[in-house]
Residue, then its C-alpha position, 0 to 999 in steps of 0.5 A: m837789646t841784650r839776649v838772655s838765655t834761660s837754659p840750665e847750662d847758662t843760669t847755674e853759677p860756675d863753681t868758684a870754690p879754690d880747688s885744693s889738693d889735701s880735700p877729698d874728691p867733691a860730691p859729684r853732681k847728680s842727674p836726674s837719670g843718674e839717680a834712678f839708675v843708682s836707685g835701681v828704679p825704672a824711669p816711669a813710662p807713659a801708661g798708654l791707652f788702657g792706663p789708669e788715668t784714661f780710665s779715671v777720666a772715663g769715670l769721671l766723664l761718665l759720672a758727670t754725664t750722670v749728674l748733669s743730664t738726669e734729673l736724679i736730684a730733683i726726683f729724689n727731692q720731689h718724690t722720695l723725700t716728700g713721701a710719694t709712694g707709687t709714683l714711678s712713672a715710666p719717664v721717672q723710671g728712665q731717668l732712675t734707670g739710666a742714672g744708676l747705669f751710668s753711675a755704675l759705669a763711672v764706678v767700675s771705670a774708676a775701680v779698674a783705674l785704682t786696680r791698674a795704678t802703680p808706683t809711677t802712675r801720676p797722683w792726680a790719676r789715683h785722686l780722681a779714680a777714688a774721688t769718681v768711686l766715692v761720688g759714684l757709690l753715693v749717686v748709686v745709692l741715691t738712685v737705688v733708694s728712689y727706685v725702691l721708694l717709689s716703686p709701688 
């Protein structure tokens, strides 16, 4: 049984080019920390507890709670699209109010994530926050339209 090392020092091939004294100095090998130092860009710091990543995930969880636990789509399909007016009962009103509040909180949380984003913010956090804002606004509009059309 042979041992195989996968560390970068062991897997890089040695420089086998002949050393000629009349050629200029070869280009130095660049390390990631050296490139950051030369370019003047600070190393990305962790965002912490109230970073954009946290707010984007919180917005997603709030939106998932709204979509999965309320019957917003069923209410919209059964009551609003069929032309029923004045059928805003207490349970339907509670479902619409809860869906509207949670989706509005999801939009606010995702918007906070987008405003707190910096160039060092992970791209998935920006994409998740933007998608949460778009879908959350659609859910808010759906809730408001259902509430207005069903109110007497």
